[in-house]
C-alpha positions as CSV (number, residue, x, y, z in Angstrom):
1,M,110.9,107.7,120.0
2,D,111.9,110.1,117.3
3,D,112.4,107.5,114.6
4,C,109.1,105.6,115.2
5,L,106.5,106.1,112.5
6,F,103.6,105.5,114.9
7,C,105.0,107.8,117.5
8,G,105.2,110.4,114.7
9,I,101.5,109.8,114.0
10,V,100.6,110.0,117.7
11,A,102.5,113.3,118.0
12,G,100.9,114.7,114.9
13,R,104.1,115.0,112.9
14,V,103.1,112.3,110.4
15,P,99.8,112.7,108.6
16,S,97.2,109.9,109.0
17,E,93.5,109.5,108.9
18,I,92.8,109.5,112.6
19,V,89.4,107.8,113.4
20,H,89.5,107.6,117.2
21,E,91.5,109.1,120.1
22,S,91.5,108.6,123.8
23,E,93.7,109.6,126.7
24,R,95.8,106.5,126.1
25,T,95.3,105.6,122.5
26,V,95.2,106.9,118.9
27,A,93.6,104.9,116.0
28,F,94.0,105.5,112.3
29,R,93.2,103.8,109.0
30,D,95.8,101.3,107.7
31,I,97.4,102.5,104.5
32,A,97.3,99.0,103.0
33,P,93.9,97.7,104.2
34,A,93.2,94.0,104.3
35,A,89.4,94.6,104.5
36,P,86.9,97.4,104.0
37,V,87.5,98.3,107.7
38,H,91.2,98.1,108.7
39,V,92.2,100.4,111.6
40,L,95.3,100.4,113.8
41,V,95.0,101.2,117.5
42,V,98.2,102.2,119.1
43,P,99.1,103.3,122.7
44,R,100.3,106.8,123.0
45,Q,103.2,105.4,125.0
46,H,105.8,103.6,122.9
47,V,105.9,99.9,123.4
48,D,107.8,97.8,120.9
49,N,105.3,95.0,120.4
50,A,103.1,92.5,122.2
51,S,106.1,90.5,123.4
52,S,107.3,93.6,125.3
53,V,104.1,94.0,127.2
54,G,104.2,93.7,131.0
55,P,101.9,94.3,133.9
56,E,102.7,98.0,133.7
57,H,101.0,98.2,130.3
58,A,97.6,96.8,131.6
59,E,95.7,100.1,131.4
60,D,97.0,100.8,127.8
61,L,96.0,97.3,126.7
62,A,92.5,97.7,128.2
63,A,92.2,101.1,126.5
64,M,93.2,99.6,123.2
65,V,90.6,96.9,123.4
66,V,87.9,99.4,124.4
67,A,88.9,101.7,121.5
68,A,88.7,98.7,119.1
69,R,85.1,98.0,120.2
70,E,84.2,101.7,119.9
71,I,85.7,101.8,116.4
72,A,83.8,98.6,115.4
73,E,80.6,100.1,116.6
74,A,81.2,103.4,114.8
75,E,82.1,101.5,111.6
76,G,79.0,99.4,111.8
77,I,80.8,96.0,112.1
78,A,80.1,95.3,115.8
79,G,77.5,92.8,117.0
80,E,76.9,89.1,116.3
81,E,75.4,89.8,112.9
82,R,78.6,91.3,111.6
83,G,81.8,90.9,113.6
84,Y,85.5,91.9,113.3
85,R,88.9,90.5,114.0
86,L,91.5,91.9,116.4
87,V,95.1,91.0,115.7
88,F,98.5,91.7,117.3
89,N,101.5,90.8,115.1
90,V,104.9,90.1,116.6
91,G,108.1,89.9,114.6
92,R,109.2,89.7,111.0
93,D,107.5,86.4,110.2
94,S,104.1,88.0,111.1
95,A,104.8,90.9,108.7
96,N,105.1,93.3,111.6
97,S,106.9,96.2,109.9
98,V,106.5,99.0,112.5
99,P,108.0,98.3,115.9
100,H,105.3,100.0,118.0
101,L,102.6,98.0,119.6
102,H,99.4,98.1,117.5
103,L,96.1,96.3,117.4
104,H,94.5,95.7,114.0
105,V,90.7,96.1,113.8
106,I,89.7,94.3,110.7
107,G,86.2,93.8,109.3
108,G,83.5,94.7,106.9
109,R,83.6,91.4,105.0
110,Q,83.4,87.7,105.7
111,M,86.7,86.5,107.2
112,S,88.4,83.2,106.4
113,W,90.2,80.8,108.6
114,P,93.0,80.4,108.7
115,P,93.6,84.1,108.3
116,G,95.1,85.1,105.0
């Protein structure tokens, strides 16, 4: 999609700090991080959000979760001693501002519950 910010990042038209790439995904640092580590993992294929996901997206979703784990390991937040949060936001009430499926990888500090 020509007007999608994340599609622009995937295509290399929009600058971003890319931290991980695979055949199916691109991951980059969030511009407004909620924690010391805050990376967004997006599928290369445009999907509006998690509520638009169907069986045909299974390989992309698996690749996103694998990428998230690899990023957590590279950032030193993986494992039971540290840990990280994975978040999909859907819709305006969740503060989802870019309509392209993305998985937040958040860590590097103690998380609270409920999230906030």
